[in-house]
DOKEDREN-743736 format. One record per residue (C-alpha): x, y, z; residue in one letter. Coordinates in steps of 0.5 Angstrom, whole numbers, plus 500, padded with zeros to 3 digits. Each point is the difference from the previous one (the first is absolute). Layout:
% residues N
XYZA...
//
This chain:
% residues 313
500500500M506505502T503498493N494501496L499507504L507502498E499498493W494504500R503506503C506500495V495499494S496506502K506504501R503499493R493501497A499506503L507503499R499498492R494503499A503507503G506499496A495499493I495506502V506504501L504498493A493501496V499507503N507503499V499497493G493504499L503506503V506500495L495499494A495505502K505505501A502499493G494500497A498506504W506504497Y498498493L493501500S499506505G493496503S498502506L496493501A507497499V503504505G495499505S502492499E507502501A499503506V495494502N506495498S505504504L496500506A499492499D507499499A502504507T495496504Y502494497S507501503L497501506V495494500I507496498L503503506A494498504G499493498L507499502Y498502507L494496500T503494498T505499505R499494504P498501507P505502506D500501507L497507500E495498494H498493502P494500495H504503494G500507497H494499496E496506503R505505497I496499493E494504502P505506501F503499493V494499497S498507503L506503497F498497494V493504500A503507502A505499494A494499496I496505502V505505500A502498492A492501499G499507502L507502497A497497493I493503501L503507502Y504500493G494498496A496505503G505505499T501498493A492501498V500507504L506503496A497497494G506496498N497495496L506498495E498493497P506495501P504498494T503494498G498493501P505499506S494502505A495495498V505494499A503501507V493501503L498493497G506497503I499502506A492498500V503493499V506500505A495503505K495494499L505495500W503503507L493500503Y499493499Q507498502Y499504507C493498501K502492499R506501505V496504505A495495500S505494501R504504505E495504504R504506499S496507501P506504497A500496493V492500500A501508501A504500494T496495496A494505501V505506498D501496493N493499499R498507500N507502496D497495494V493504500L504507501A505498494S494498496G497507501A506503499A501496493L493502498L501508502G507500496V497496494A494505500G504506500A504498494Q494499496V498507501G497501508Y506503504P496501506V500492501L507500502D500504506P493497502V503493499A505503505A495502505G496493499V507497502V501504506A493498502V502492500F506502503V497503506C495495501Y504494500S504504506G494501504V498492498D507498503I499504506V493497502R502493499D507501505N497504505L496494503N506496500Y503506505L494501504L499493502G493499496A496494500A501496494P494499495P494496504E500494495H507499503L498500507R495495499E505496497T504500506I494498504V498495496E507497500R499500508A493497500L502494495V504497506H495494503P502502507D499507499V493502503E500508499G504506498V500507503H504506501D503499493V505506498I503501493A504506498H506502495Y507501503V503502494G498496494P498494504E495498505I500498507D495496503V497499508S494496502L497496505H498493499I495496504E502492502V497495505E503502507G502493501D505500495R507499502T506505500L503496494A493499496E499507501A507502497H499495494D493504499I503507500E506498496S496497494A495506500V506505500V503496494Q494500496S499507501I507502498R499496493E495506499V503505495D503506503D500497507V506501504D500499508D494496503V498500507F495495503V497500507H497494502V494501505D496494503P493500497K497500507E502507502L494503495G505505496E497497493W498505496K496500493E506501494E499499493P502493497G497493498P494498505P502496506K495497505D499507503G503503507P503495504P496498506T
//
């Protein structure tokens, strides 16, 4: 069991660090490509996308450093590991995203108000934005898979940003194409649309990660699963005082189970160990604390889960 856990930790560490490095490399490449196309075409939409990619590259570097910290093995000062750093990394991502979005929005609004509606020139803008759509779509799918498999909020936040980048780059592509066929106002309008997508993705990431930091309860269906895992044991007569809450990206659980009062200490220990093991197998659950009560104390309370014979008597 110990070797299996160590292997999983090493595997997760490698997967997350590889994901951070790939995202950083792609974003740096897009910054250079968009900056070149911006210089050649003069497109505000492409310029806004270059700023967006620069923000992406900056926070990708921060994520890579953050994932290095979060994937370090447990030590004496951090016996549960360092995964709880991840929500802070995600909030930094969100701050960078919102700042980039506001900067893009300001530039687009200024251009419209000033009447600076020169259409972009040359095919470079359209080509680069098309490449960006494909690259960001691939990054979104890749980060989504890694985040789901490794249960990483930082990589999940990156997936959200890449998803919105697909839409933003698509909007910019339509704006540049429209500007080149005779509607120059579409270029700054597209830049503004990009800004809205960028800001929205930042707010979305903040909302998700605040729950991790504030110790919010998990979704109700997950809590019901935890109760069901306890009640399915044939010697458990009832469950009460169930508390489940996020500690970083993982969930800590504590609960009381009711058993027959004439059980020996060894039998009660075996029941408790079996319930703990069953609940730990639930995705995202980290620590589980189970208190065993004799049913004769009358502490049984109704909890959601599969039906039993009713309150112990």
